[in-house]
C-alpha positions as YAML, in Angstrom:
chain: A
units: angstrom
residues:
- id: 1
  name: MET
  ca: [90.47, 73.95, 106.93]
- id: 2
  name: LEU
  ca: [89.00, 76.72, 105.02]
- id: 3
  name: VAL
  ca: [85.16, 76.25, 104.24]
- id: 4
  name: VAL
  ca: [84.14, 78.62, 101.38]
- id: 5
  name: GLY
  ca: [80.26, 78.80, 100.96]
- id: 6
  name: THR
  ca: [79.00, 78.32, 97.21]
- id: 7
  name: SER
  ca: [77.18, 81.31, 95.43]
- id: 8
  name: ALA
  ca: [75.43, 81.16, 92.45]
- id: 9
  name: ALA
  ca: [74.17, 84.35, 90.51]
- id: 10
  name: THR
  ca: [70.31, 84.18, 90.90]
- id: 11
  name: CYS
  ca: [69.69, 87.38, 87.99]
- id: 12
  name: ASN
  ca: [71.57, 87.00, 84.83]
- id: 13
  name: ILE
  ca: [71.58, 89.72, 82.13]
- id: 14
  name: ILE
  ca: [72.51, 90.28, 78.65]
- id: 15
  name: ILE
  ca: [71.49, 93.29, 76.61]
- id: 16
  name: ILE
  ca: [72.14, 93.81, 72.82]
- id: 17
  name: THR
  ca: [70.92, 97.05, 71.30]
- id: 18
  name: ASP
  ca: [73.22, 97.63, 68.14]
- id: 19
  name: PRO
  ca: [74.14, 93.91, 66.91]
- id: 20
  name: THR
  ca: [76.19, 95.21, 64.17]
- id: 21
  name: GLY
  ca: [78.86, 95.96, 66.94]
- id: 22
  name: THR
  ca: [79.64, 100.10, 66.48]
- id: 23
  name: ASP
  ca: [78.05, 101.28, 69.15]
- id: 24
  name: PRO
  ca: [80.78, 101.38, 71.95]
- id: 25
  name: ASN
  ca: [77.87, 100.95, 74.42]
- id: 26
  name: GLY
  ca: [75.40, 98.48, 72.31]
- id: 27
  name: ALA
  ca: [75.88, 95.22, 74.48]
- id: 28
  name: ALA
  ca: [76.30, 94.79, 78.12]
- id: 29
  name: ALA
  ca: [75.86, 91.80, 80.63]
- id: 30
  name: GLY
  ca: [76.09, 91.77, 84.47]
- id: 31
  name: SER
  ca: [75.25, 89.53, 87.29]
- id: 32
  name: MET
  ca: [73.86, 89.74, 90.76]
- id: 33
  name: SER
  ca: [72.48, 87.68, 93.71]
- id: 34
  name: TYR
  ca: [71.19, 87.64, 97.34]
- id: 35
  name: ALA
  ca: [74.14, 84.97, 98.01]
- id: 36
  name: GLU
  ca: [77.33, 85.20, 99.59]
- id: 37
  name: ASN
  ca: [80.92, 85.04, 97.76]
- id: 38
  name: MET
  ca: [79.11, 87.03, 94.21]
- id: 39
  name: PHE
  ca: [82.86, 87.20, 92.90]
- id: 40
  name: GLN
  ca: [83.77, 88.35, 89.35]
- id: 41
  name: SER
  ca: [83.48, 84.33, 88.00]
- id: 42
  name: THR
  ca: [79.96, 84.99, 87.48]
- id: 43
  name: PHE
  ca: [80.38, 87.66, 85.08]
- id: 44
  name: LEU
  ca: [83.65, 86.94, 83.19]
- id: 45
  name: MET
  ca: [83.94, 88.85, 80.20]
- id: 46
  name: SER
  ca: [86.59, 88.34, 76.85]
- id: 47
  name: LYS
  ca: [88.20, 91.38, 76.10]
- id: 48
  name: GLU
  ca: [89.29, 90.26, 72.73]
- id: 49
  name: ASN
  ca: [86.39, 88.08, 71.57]
- id: 50
  name: HIS
  ca: [83.71, 90.66, 73.25]
- id: 51
  name: TYR
  ca: [81.67, 87.94, 74.95]
- id: 52
  name: ALA
  ca: [80.42, 87.58, 78.30]
- id: 53
  name: VAL
  ca: [79.97, 83.77, 80.13]
- id: 54
  name: LEU
  ca: [77.54, 84.61, 83.35]
- id: 55
  name: SER
  ca: [76.70, 81.42, 85.48]
- id: 56
  name: GLY
  ca: [74.61, 80.39, 88.55]
- id: 57
  name: GLY
  ca: [72.01, 77.59, 89.19]
- id: 58
  name: GLU
  ca: [71.36, 75.58, 92.42]
- id: 59
  name: GLY
  ca: [73.99, 72.67, 91.87]
- id: 60
  name: ASN
  ca: [77.48, 72.61, 93.86]
- id: 61
  name: ALA
  ca: [80.40, 75.51, 92.63]
- id: 62
  name: THR
  ca: [82.57, 72.70, 90.85]
- id: 63
  name: PRO
  ca: [80.08, 71.41, 88.22]
- id: 64
  name: ARG
  ca: [79.78, 75.04, 87.64]
- id: 65
  name: LEU
  ca: [83.10, 75.61, 87.22]
- id: 66
  name: ALA
  ca: [83.01, 72.86, 84.87]
- id: 67
  name: ALA
  ca: [80.32, 74.24, 82.81]
- id: 68
  name: ILE
  ca: [81.61, 77.67, 82.74]
- id: 69
  name: VAL
  ca: [85.09, 75.70, 81.21]
- id: 70
  name: GLU
  ca: [83.64, 74.07, 78.74]
- id: 71
  name: THR
  ca: [81.21, 76.86, 77.59]
- id: 72
  name: ILE
  ca: [83.96, 79.12, 77.26]
- id: 73
  name: ASN
  ca: [86.30, 76.03, 75.07]
- id: 74
  name: ARG
  ca: [83.54, 75.91, 73.06]
- id: 75
  name: LEU
  ca: [83.02, 79.66, 72.33]
- id: 76
  name: ASN
  ca: [86.86, 80.00, 71.44]
- id: 77
  name: ASN
  ca: [86.82, 77.62, 68.86]
- id: 78
  name: GLY
  ca: [84.01, 78.82, 67.00]
- id: 79
  name: ALA
  ca: [80.75, 77.83, 68.86]
- id: 80
  name: THR
  ca: [77.62, 80.25, 68.52]
- id: 81
  name: PRO
  ca: [76.01, 80.96, 71.75]
- id: 82
  name: THR
  ca: [73.23, 78.72, 71.85]
- id: 83
  name: GLU
  ca: [76.03, 75.77, 71.33]
- id: 84
  name: ALA
  ca: [78.00, 77.08, 74.04]
- id: 85
  name: ALA
  ca: [75.29, 77.59, 76.33]
- id: 86
  name: SER
  ca: [74.10, 73.90, 75.56]
- id: 87
  name: ALA
  ca: [77.01, 72.83, 77.95]
- id: 88
  name: ALA
  ca: [75.25, 73.45, 80.84]
- id: 89
  name: SER
  ca: [72.37, 71.33, 80.35]
- id: 90
  name: SER
  ca: [75.37, 68.32, 81.09]
- id: 91
  name: PHE
  ca: [75.55, 69.36, 84.62]
- id: 92
  name: SER
  ca: [72.45, 69.17, 87.11]
- id: 93
  name: GLY
  ca: [70.68, 72.59, 88.05]
- id: 94
  name: ILE
  ca: [73.65, 74.50, 86.70]
- id: 95
  name: ARG
  ca: [72.79, 77.47, 84.47]
- id: 96
  name: VAL
  ca: [75.11, 79.34, 81.55]
- id: 97
  name: MET
  ca: [74.66, 82.46, 79.48]
- id: 98
  name: CYS
  ca: [76.62, 83.43, 76.82]
- id: 99
  name: GLY
  ca: [77.00, 86.06, 74.52]
- id: 100
  name: GLY
  ca: [78.20, 89.02, 72.68]
- id: 101
  name: PRO
  ca: [77.14, 91.98, 70.08]
- id: 102
  name: THR
  ca: [77.40, 90.54, 66.74]
- id: 103
  name: VAL
  ca: [76.51, 86.88, 67.89]
- id: 104
  name: GLY
  ca: [73.64, 87.20, 69.93]
- id: 105
  name: ALA
  ca: [73.13, 85.50, 73.24]
- id: 106
  name: ALA
  ca: [72.03, 82.17, 74.45]
- id: 107
  name: VAL
  ca: [70.97, 80.67, 77.89]
- id: 108
  name: GLY
  ca: [71.20, 76.91, 78.60]
- id: 109
  name: GLY
  ca: [70.81, 74.18, 81.63]
- id: 110
  name: SER
  ca: [68.15, 75.02, 84.54]
- id: 111
  name: PHE
  ca: [66.97, 78.51, 84.10]
- id: 112
  name: ASP
  ca: [63.45, 80.72, 84.36]
- id: 113
  name: ALA
  ca: [64.05, 83.59, 82.12]
- id: 114
  name: TYR
  ca: [62.43, 85.74, 79.41]
- id: 115
  name: VAL
  ca: [63.86, 86.21, 76.01]
- id: 116
  name: VAL
  ca: [63.33, 90.00, 74.72]
- id: 117
  name: ILE
  ca: [63.51, 90.60, 70.70]
- id: 118
  name: VAL
  ca: [62.67, 94.09, 69.86]
- id: 119
  name: GLU
  ca: [61.92, 94.67, 66.08]
- id: 120
  name: ASP
  ca: [62.75, 97.41, 63.87]
- id: 121
  name: ASP
  ca: [59.49, 98.51, 63.31]
- id: 122
  name: GLY
  ca: [59.65, 98.70, 67.42]
- id: 123
  name: THR
  ca: [57.49, 95.50, 67.92]
- id: 124
  name: ILE
  ca: [58.78, 93.85, 71.01]
- id: 125
  name: THR
  ca: [58.22, 90.35, 72.08]
- id: 126
  name: ALA
  ca: [58.78, 88.97, 75.63]
- id: 127
  name: THR
  ca: [58.92, 85.25, 75.83]
- id: 128
  name: PRO
  ca: [59.17, 83.23, 78.65]
- id: 129
  name: VAL
  ca: [61.40, 80.31, 79.08]
- id: 130
  name: SER
  ca: [62.43, 77.86, 81.29]
- id: 131
  name: GLY
  ca: [65.14, 75.10, 80.93]
- id: 132
  name: GLY
  ca: [66.81, 73.53, 78.12]
- id: 133
  name: VAL
  ca: [68.26, 76.22, 75.52]
- id: 134
  name: ALA
  ca: [67.00, 79.78, 74.76]
- id: 135
  name: THR
  ca: [68.41, 81.84, 72.25]
- id: 136
  name: LEU
  ca: [68.19, 85.49, 71.41]
- id: 137
  name: PRO
  ca: [69.34, 85.12, 67.70]
- id: 138
  name: ALA
  ca: [72.41, 87.24, 66.19]
- id: 139
  name: GLY
  ca: [71.37, 90.68, 64.08]
- id: 140
  name: LYS
  ca: [68.41, 90.90, 66.93]
- id: 141
  name: LYS
  ca: [68.12, 93.64, 69.33]
- id: 142
  name: GLY
  ca: [66.96, 92.70, 72.53]
- id: 143
  name: ALA
  ca: [67.87, 90.85, 75.66]
- id: 144
  name: ILE
  ca: [67.92, 87.60, 77.80]
- id: 145
  name: ILE
  ca: [67.04, 88.11, 81.55]
- id: 146
  name: HIS
  ca: [67.15, 85.35, 83.96]
- id: 147
  name: LEU
  ca: [65.48, 85.83, 87.37]
- id: 148
  name: ARG
  ca: [64.93, 83.71, 90.70]
- id: 149
  name: ASN
  ca: [65.14, 84.28, 94.22]
- id: 150
  name: THR
  ca: [67.77, 82.97, 96.88]
- id: 151
  name: HIS
  ca: [66.57, 81.08, 99.77]
- id: 152
  name: GLY
  ca: [66.50, 83.51, 102.72]
- id: 153
  name: ASN
  ca: [65.58, 86.96, 100.79]
- id: 154
  name: PRO
  ca: [63.00, 88.56, 102.65]
- id: 155
  name: LEU
  ca: [61.24, 89.34, 99.10]
- id: 156
  name: TYR
  ca: [61.66, 85.73, 98.04]
- id: 157
  name: GLY
  ca: [58.49, 84.54, 95.79]
- id: 158
  name: THR
  ca: [58.85, 88.02, 93.68]
- id: 159
  name: ALA
  ca: [60.91, 87.00, 91.18]
- id: 160
  name: GLU
  ca: [58.28, 85.69, 88.50]
- id: 161
  name: THR
  ca: [56.49, 88.97, 88.69]
- id: 162
  name: VAL
  ca: [59.69, 91.23, 88.89]
- id: 163
  name: ARG
  ca: [61.24, 88.78, 86.24]
- id: 164
  name: GLN
  ca: [58.12, 89.65, 83.52]
- id: 165
  name: GLU
  ca: [58.23, 93.50, 84.43]
- id: 166
  name: THR
  ca: [61.66, 93.78, 83.76]
- id: 167
  name: ALA
  ca: [61.66, 92.09, 80.73]
- id: 168
  name: ILE
  ca: [59.22, 94.37, 79.35]
- id: 169
  name: MET
  ca: [61.00, 97.43, 80.71]
- id: 170
  name: ILE
  ca: [64.10, 96.22, 79.04]
- id: 171
  name: GLY
  ca: [62.13, 95.83, 75.72]
- id: 172
  name: LYS
  ca: [60.59, 99.50, 75.79]
- id: 173
  name: MET
  ca: [63.76, 100.99, 76.60]
- id: 174
  name: ILE
  ca: [65.56, 99.14, 73.82]
- id: 175
  name: ARG
  ca: [63.00, 100.36, 71.38]
- id: 176
  name: ASP
  ca: [63.48, 103.88, 72.92]
- id: 177
  name: GLY
  ca: [66.87, 104.28, 71.94]
- id: 178
  name: TYR
  ca: [68.68, 103.79, 75.05]
- id: 179
  name: PRO
  ca: [72.26, 102.05, 75.11]
- id: 180
  name: ALA
  ca: [72.50, 98.82, 76.59]
- id: 181
  name: THR
  ca: [74.74, 99.90, 79.51]
- id: 182
  name: GLU
  ca: [71.91, 102.42, 80.75]
- id: 183
  name: ILE
  ca: [69.69, 99.93, 80.29]
- id: 184
  name: LEU
  ca: [71.44, 97.39, 82.37]
- id: 185
  name: GLY
  ca: [71.51, 99.74, 85.29]
- id: 186
  name: ALA
  ca: [67.80, 100.43, 85.08]
- id: 187
  name: ALA
  ca: [67.49, 96.52, 85.06]
- id: 188
  name: PHE
  ca: [69.40, 95.99, 88.01]
- id: 189
  name: GLU
  ca: [67.83, 98.90, 90.14]
- id: 190
  name: ASN
  ca: [64.07, 97.31, 89.17]
- id: 191
  name: VAL
  ca: [65.28, 93.58, 90.17]
- id: 192
  name: ALA
  ca: [67.33, 94.90, 93.41]
- id: 193
  name: VAL
  ca: [64.33, 97.08, 95.01]
- id: 194
  name: ASN
  ca: [61.45, 94.64, 94.11]
- id: 195
  name: ALA
  ca: [63.05, 91.38, 94.12]
- id: 196
  name: GLY
  ca: [65.96, 91.72, 96.51]
- id: 197
  name: GLU
  ca: [68.43, 90.05, 94.81]
- id: 198
  name: LYS
  ca: [70.64, 92.92, 94.97]
- id: 199
  name: TYR
  ca: [73.99, 92.07, 95.66]
- id: 200
  name: GLY
  ca: [76.86, 92.47, 93.39]
- id: 201
  name: GLY
  ca: [78.34, 90.93, 91.05]
- id: 202
  name: GLY
  ca: [78.76, 94.00, 88.59]
- id: 203
  name: GLY
  ca: [78.47, 94.51, 84.68]
- id: 204
  name: ASP
  ca: [80.37, 94.16, 81.66]
- id: 205
  name: ASN
  ca: [80.14, 96.36, 78.40]
- id: 206
  name: LEU
  ca: [80.99, 94.14, 75.83]
- id: 207
  name: VAL
  ca: [81.72, 96.47, 73.10]
- id: 208
  name: SER
  ca: [84.59, 98.50, 74.73]
- id: 209
  name: SER
  ca: [85.79, 95.72, 76.80]
- id: 210
  name: ILE
  ca: [85.08, 97.82, 80.39]
- id: 211
  name: SER
  ca: [84.27, 95.87, 83.28]
- id: 212
  name: THR
  ca: [82.96, 96.98, 86.92]
- id: 213
  name: GLY
  ca: [86.02, 94.34, 87.89]
- id: 214
  name: ASP
  ca: [85.64, 94.34, 91.95]
- id: 215
  name: MET
  ca: [83.83, 97.39, 92.34]
- id: 216
  name: PHE
  ca: [80.61, 95.42, 93.68]
- id: 217
  name: THR
  ca: [82.08, 91.87, 94.60]
- id: 218
  name: PRO
  ca: [82.80, 90.58, 98.30]
- id: 219
  name: SER
  ca: [86.03, 91.53, 99.86]
- id: 220
  name: LYS
  ca: [85.77, 88.71, 101.87]
- id: 221
  name: LEU
  ca: [85.06, 85.19, 101.89]
- id: 222
  name: ASN
  ca: [81.32, 84.30, 102.93]
- id: 223
  name: THR
  ca: [80.10, 87.68, 102.86]
- id: 224
  name: THR
  ca: [77.71, 89.39, 100.66]
- id: 225
  name: GLY
  ca: [78.75, 92.01, 97.85]
- id: 226
  name: TYR
  ca: [78.04, 95.58, 97.67]
- id: 227
  name: PRO
  ca: [74.15, 96.52, 97.67]
- id: 228
  name: MET
  ca: [73.12, 97.56, 94.10]
- id: 229
  name: ASP
  ca: [70.11, 99.86, 95.60]
- id: 230
  name: GLU
  ca: [71.93, 101.57, 97.84]
- id: 231
  name: PRO
  ca: [74.50, 105.03, 97.86]
- id: 232
  name: TYR
  ca: [77.68, 103.99, 96.55]
- id: 233
  name: ALA
  ca: [79.63, 107.44, 96.36]
- id: 234
  name: LYS
  ca: [78.79, 111.09, 96.30]
- id: 235
  name: GLU
  ca: [80.05, 113.01, 93.47]
- id: 236
  name: CYS
  ca: [80.40, 117.03, 92.50]
- id: 237
  name: PRO
  ca: [77.98, 117.79, 89.42]
- id: 238
  name: GLU
  ca: [80.57, 120.62, 88.60]
- id: 239
  name: CYS
  ca: [83.99, 119.09, 88.16]
- id: 240
  name: GLY
  ca: [83.43, 115.43, 88.93]
- id: 241
  name: TRP
  ca: [85.38, 114.51, 91.91]
- id: 242
  name: SER
  ca: [83.77, 111.78, 94.01]
- id: 243
  name: VAL
  ca: [84.40, 109.97, 96.97]
- id: 244
  name: ALA
  ca: [83.30, 106.54, 98.14]
- id: 245
  name: TYR
  ca: [81.20, 105.18, 101.04]
- id: 246
  name: PRO
  ca: [81.79, 105.25, 104.04]
- id: 247
  name: ALA
  ca: [84.10, 107.77, 103.58]
- id: 248
  name: ALA
  ca: [81.51, 110.12, 101.55]
- id: 249
  name: GLU
  ca: [79.58, 110.19, 104.93]
- id: 250
  name: SER
  ca: [81.77, 112.89, 106.04]
- id: 251
  name: TYR
  ca: [81.81, 114.99, 102.73]
- id: 252
  name: GLN
  ca: [78.77, 117.54, 102.24]
- id: 253
  name: THR
  ca: [80.54, 119.81, 99.80]
- id: 254
  name: CYS
  ca: [83.34, 119.53, 97.28]
- id: 255
  name: PRO
  ca: [86.81, 120.01, 98.17]
- id: 256
  name: TYR
  ca: [87.96, 121.73, 95.21]
- id: 257
  name: ASP
  ca: [85.08, 123.92, 94.40]
- id: 258
  name: GLY
  ca: [82.62, 124.07, 97.56]
- id: 259
  name: SER
  ca: [79.25, 122.47, 95.26]
- id: 260
  name: GLN
  ca: [77.08, 120.74, 96.47]
- id: 261
  name: LEU
  ca: [77.55, 116.91, 96.35]
- id: 262
  name: GLU
  ca: [75.23, 114.48, 94.87]
- id: 263
  name: THR
  ca: [74.58, 111.31, 95.72]
- id: 264
  name: VAL
  ca: [75.41, 108.07, 93.60]
- id: 265
  name: TYR
  ca: [73.59, 104.91, 94.10]
- id: 266
  name: ALA
  ca: [75.39, 101.78, 93.35]
- id: 267
  name: TYR
  ca: [73.50, 100.75, 90.02]
- id: 268
  name: ASP
  ca: [74.22, 104.42, 88.76]
- id: 269
  name: ALA
  ca: [77.63, 104.12, 89.51]
- id: 270
  name: MET
  ca: [77.65, 100.86, 87.81]
- id: 271
  name: VAL
  ca: [76.30, 102.37, 84.69]
- id: 272
  name: ASP
  ca: [78.96, 105.27, 85.09]
- id: 273
  name: ALA
  ca: [81.40, 102.88, 85.18]
- id: 274
  name: ILE
  ca: [80.97, 100.72, 81.94]
- id: 275
  name: THR
  ca: [79.76, 103.59, 79.83]
- id: 276
  name: VAL
  ca: [81.91, 104.98, 77.17]
- id: 277
  name: THR
  ca: [81.39, 109.03, 76.54]
- id: 278
  name: ASN
  ca: [82.95, 111.76, 74.99]
- id: 279
  name: ASN
  ca: [83.88, 113.49, 78.25]
- id: 280
  name: ASP
  ca: [85.72, 110.63, 79.47]
- id: 281
  name: THR
  ca: [89.56, 110.27, 79.72]
- id: 282
  name: SER
  ca: [91.33, 107.02, 79.37]
- id: 283
  name: VAL
  ca: [93.68, 106.54, 82.30]
- id: 284
  name: SER
  ca: [96.68, 104.28, 82.20]
- id: 285
  name: VAL
  ca: [99.18, 103.64, 85.16]
- id: 286
  name: TYR
  ca: [102.55, 102.21, 84.90]
- id: 287
  name: GLY
  ca: [105.34, 101.02, 87.29]
- id: 288
  name: THR
  ca: [103.31, 100.35, 90.01]
- id: 289
  name: ASP
  ca: [100.69, 97.57, 91.20]
- id: 290
  name: ALA
  ca: [100.22, 99.04, 94.30]
- id: 291
  name: ALA
  ca: [96.56, 99.33, 95.88]
- id: 292
  name: GLY
  ca: [94.63, 102.37, 95.25]
- id: 293
  name: ILE
  ca: [97.37, 103.95, 93.00]
- id: 294
  name: SER
  ca: [95.21, 103.70, 89.69]
- id: 295
  name: ASP
  ca: [91.86, 104.67, 91.11]
- id: 296
  name: THR
  ca: [93.32, 107.62, 92.80]
- id: 297
  name: THR
  ca: [95.48, 108.63, 89.71]
- id: 298
  name: ASP
  ca: [92.43, 108.24, 87.53]
- id: 299
  name: GLU
  ca: [90.44, 110.96, 89.67]
- id: 300
  name: ILE
  ca: [93.04, 113.42, 89.72]
- id: 301
  name: VAL
  ca: [94.02, 113.10, 86.02]
- id: 302
  name: GLN
  ca: [90.17, 113.28, 85.20]
- id: 303
  name: TYR
  ca: [89.96, 116.36, 87.40]
- id: 304
  name: SER
  ca: [93.02, 118.03, 85.83]
- id: 305
  name: VAL
  ca: [92.11, 117.39, 82.32]
- id: 306
  name: LYS
  ca: [88.30, 118.93, 83.07]
- id: 307
  name: LYS
  ca: [89.71, 122.00, 84.68]
- id: 308
  name: ASN
  ca: [92.77, 122.89, 82.86]
- id: 309
  name: GLY
  ca: [93.25, 120.52, 79.35]
- id: 310
  name: TYR
  ca: [95.51, 117.72, 78.47]
- id: 311
  name: ASN
  ca: [98.35, 119.90, 79.93]
- id: 312
  name: SER
  ca: [101.22, 117.30, 81.25]
- id: 313
  name: ALA
  ca: [102.48, 119.94, 83.76]
- id: 314
  name: THR
  ca: [99.29, 120.75, 85.18]
- id: 315
  name: ILE
  ca: [98.86, 116.97, 85.84]
- id: 316
  name: ALA
  ca: [101.86, 116.52, 87.21]
- id: 317
  name: THR
  ca: [101.57, 119.37, 89.52]
- id: 318
  name: ALA
  ca: [97.92, 117.93, 90.14]
- id: 319
  name: ILE
  ca: [99.53, 114.25, 91.06]
- id: 320
  name: ASN
  ca: [102.42, 115.65, 93.17]
- id: 321
  name: ASN
  ca: [100.10, 117.61, 95.11]
- id: 322
  name: ALA
  ca: [98.09, 114.46, 96.01]
- id: 323
  name: ILE
  ca: [101.34, 112.72, 96.86]
- id: 324
  name: ASP
  ca: [102.09, 115.45, 99.16]
- id: 325
  name: ASN
  ca: [98.72, 115.30, 100.95]
- id: 326
  name: GLY
  ca: [99.10, 111.59, 101.34]
- id: 327
  name: LEU
  ca: [96.37, 110.47, 98.70]
- id: 328
  name: LEU
  ca: [99.09, 108.69, 96.74]
- id: 329
  name: VAL
  ca: [101.43, 106.59, 98.61]
- id: 330
  name: GLY
  ca: [104.44, 104.64, 97.89]
- id: 331
  name: VAL
  ca: [105.59, 106.38, 94.54]
- id: 332
  name: ASN
  ca: [107.81, 109.26, 93.97]
- id: 333
  name: TYR
  ca: [107.24, 112.52, 92.65]
- id: 334
  name: VAL
  ca: [106.52, 112.50, 88.53]
- id: 335
  name: GLU
  ca: [107.47, 114.84, 86.06]
- id: 336
  name: PRO
  ca: [105.85, 116.27, 83.05]
- id: 337
  name: LYS
  ca: [108.00, 113.91, 80.85]
- id: 338
  name: ASP
  ca: [106.39, 111.05, 83.19]
- id: 339
  name: ILE
  ca: [102.86, 112.01, 81.71]
- id: 340
  name: ASN
  ca: [102.08, 110.33, 78.17]
- id: 341
  name: ILE
  ca: [99.10, 112.33, 76.16]
- id: 342
  name: VAL
  ca: [97.06, 111.14, 73.61]
- id: 343
  name: GLU
  ca: [94.76, 113.78, 73.36]
- id: 344
  name: SER
  ca: [92.98, 112.39, 69.90]
- id: 345
  name: THR
  ca: [92.00, 108.97, 71.83]
- id: 346
  name: ARG
  ca: [91.86, 111.05, 75.18]
- id: 347
  name: ALA
  ca: [94.37, 108.68, 76.63]
- id: 348
  name: VAL
  ca: [96.66, 109.64, 79.43]
- id: 349
  name: GLY
  ca: [99.13, 107.60, 80.47]
- id: 350
  name: VAL
  ca: [101.16, 108.10, 84.28]
- id: 351
  name: TYR
  ca: [104.72, 106.49, 84.82]
- id: 352
  name: TYR
  ca: [105.57, 106.38, 88.42]
- id: 353
  name: LYS
  ca: [109.06, 105.29, 90.10]
- id: 354
  name: PRO
  ca: [108.15, 103.37, 93.52]
- id: 355
  name: LEU
  ca: [110.18, 104.47, 96.45]
- id: 356
  name: ALA
  ca: [113.02, 102.06, 97.41]
- id: 357
  name: ASP
  ca: [113.25, 100.85, 101.15]
- id: 358
  name: HIS
  ca: [109.50, 100.34, 101.38]
- id: 359
  name: ARG
  ca: [109.37, 104.04, 101.82]
- id: 360
  name: THR
  ca: [105.61, 105.99, 101.79]
- id: 361
  name: SER
  ca: [106.67, 109.21, 100.61]
- id: 362
  name: PRO
  ca: [109.54, 110.65, 98.85]
- id: 363
  name: SER
  ca: [112.38, 112.82, 100.43]
- id: 364
  name: TRP
  ca: [111.84, 116.50, 101.04]
- id: 365
  name: ASN
  ca: [113.35, 118.67, 98.75]
- id: 366
  name: LEU
  ca: [115.03, 120.97, 101.07]
- id: 367
  name: PRO
  ca: [117.11, 123.98, 100.07]
- id: 368
  name: ILE
  ca: [120.11, 122.94, 101.62]
- id: 369
  name: SER
  ca: [122.28, 119.66, 101.73]
- id: 370
  name: SER
  ca: [122.02, 116.69, 103.93]
- id: 371
  name: SER
  ca: [125.52, 117.09, 105.08]
- id: 372
  name: VAL
  ca: [124.49, 120.61, 106.78]
- id: 373
  name: LEU
  ca: [121.29, 118.43, 108.79]
- id: 374
  name: ASP
  ca: [123.83, 115.89, 109.47]
- id: 375
  name: ILE
  ca: [125.83, 118.29, 111.58]
- id: 376
  name: VAL
  ca: [123.11, 120.41, 112.94]
- id: 377
  name: GLY
  ca: [121.75, 116.72, 114.15]
- id: 378
  name: SER
  ca: [125.18, 116.02, 115.66]
- id: 379
  name: ILE
  ca: [124.81, 119.58, 117.53]
- id: 380
  name: GLN
  ca: [121.29, 119.06, 118.39]
- id: 381
  name: THR
  ca: [121.98, 115.54, 119.63]
- id: 382
  name: ALA
  ca: [125.11, 116.96, 122.33]
- id: 383
  name: ILE
  ca: [123.02, 119.84, 123.33]
- id: 384
  name: GLY
  ca: [120.42, 117.22, 124.28]
- id: 385
  name: LEU
  ca: [122.75, 114.79, 126.24]
- id: 386
  name: ILE
  ca: [124.13, 118.12, 128.18]
- id: 387
  name: LEU
  ca: [120.57, 118.78, 128.93]
- id: 388
  name: ILE
  ca: [119.56, 115.39, 130.13]
- id: 389
  name: ILE
  ca: [123.15, 115.32, 132.58]
- id: 390
  name: LEU
  ca: [121.98, 118.54, 134.37]
- id: 391
  name: VAL
  ca: [118.50, 116.80, 134.50]
- id: 392
  name: LEU
  ca: [119.41, 114.00, 136.29]
- id: 393
  name: PHE
  ca: [122.36, 115.66, 138.30]
- id: 394
  name: ARG
  ca: [120.45, 118.72, 139.16]
- id: 395
  name: SER
  ca: [120.03, 117.55, 142.69]
- id: 396
  name: THR
  ca: [123.40, 116.90, 143.10]
- id: 397
  name: VAL
  ca: [124.42, 120.49, 141.83]
- id: 398
  name: ILE
  ca: [122.17, 122.19, 143.80]
- id: 399
  name: SER
  ca: [122.99, 120.80, 146.82]
- id: 400
  name: SER
  ca: [126.64, 121.32, 146.70]
- id: 401
  name: PHE
  ca: [126.28, 124.75, 145.87]
- id: 402
  name: LEU
  ca: [123.85, 125.48, 149.21]
- id: 403
  name: LYS
  ca: [126.66, 123.90, 150.97]
- id: 404
  name: ARG
  ca: [129.14, 126.22, 149.75]
- id: 405
  name: ARG
  ca: [126.90, 129.64, 150.84]
...
């Protein structure tokens, strides 16, 4: 029987810096915990309706799942975040936080949180709330942060102080004009370092519908996610090439331009993953869902675009070089016609053809036909057999020769 330990996200955060929903980085949400099994169900996101549902609590996993489902049902039927989050109060020990850029946010059930509101004149209000339902009203800049300590956390007992400090920090950053995605990263850093609730989890950009997905969640059952306060990758400051840990330990300089690599911590990697910038290129992969193809293609295309611009020929060449070097496995070479570019939206689509018969790399493109190789192979085989016969019977041949002398 498979035994799976339950998980409860002990840190849930929703931040709204632009309640109009026009800033592509104006609303973000995320969860993390010291607990095991921090899978993506702790930070669900609707790409169509631009809301997040974050969960946690001391209760069993089954009622928590029921509370999540009820919250989503209510949101999909037009309920406000307050009405939706109140579903958690029907389940003992369960907490649900939900919200989006234009509808505000709310937390319901069992919680210890702060509601932060930042007025247009810069006034910051951070109100402690505990249990029931608490709301960040629609149309307001602000945040809700929940934080408790997990039993067994070496920093147990720090949650109350860190919860307040982080709430105030979030309020100041909203007032000073930082985007929600960047504030979420700063909040994650503060909580991870000072309260120890540090394992991902992950984050969502609620306006642009971008998620960290499984970047930080555990790869195996009953294990913790990635520590959000530890190095996650090394990155080239010149071209943007990066390599994740533990492989990053073997790299000190960029393999493309020789620049010294910079260390990227997990909380900054999260910000980079969910923040939309003018320099970003959206890369889509079609034709294969093999593991690693999408992420590796994204890195290759990003590098090629930064170096050579939106050129289908140079992008195809970069991808084919990666196939030759073994960085991309199980797909055939691409041609410029397989690269679809929409430069106005900074989007690149790559169309792959998977290799047949479970091959990992394409056939060599040699300047001679396969029939010639077959003939050469046959000749080589014949010569090999003759050599084997000579080796096996060499003593007999030598003895016979000596007798005749």
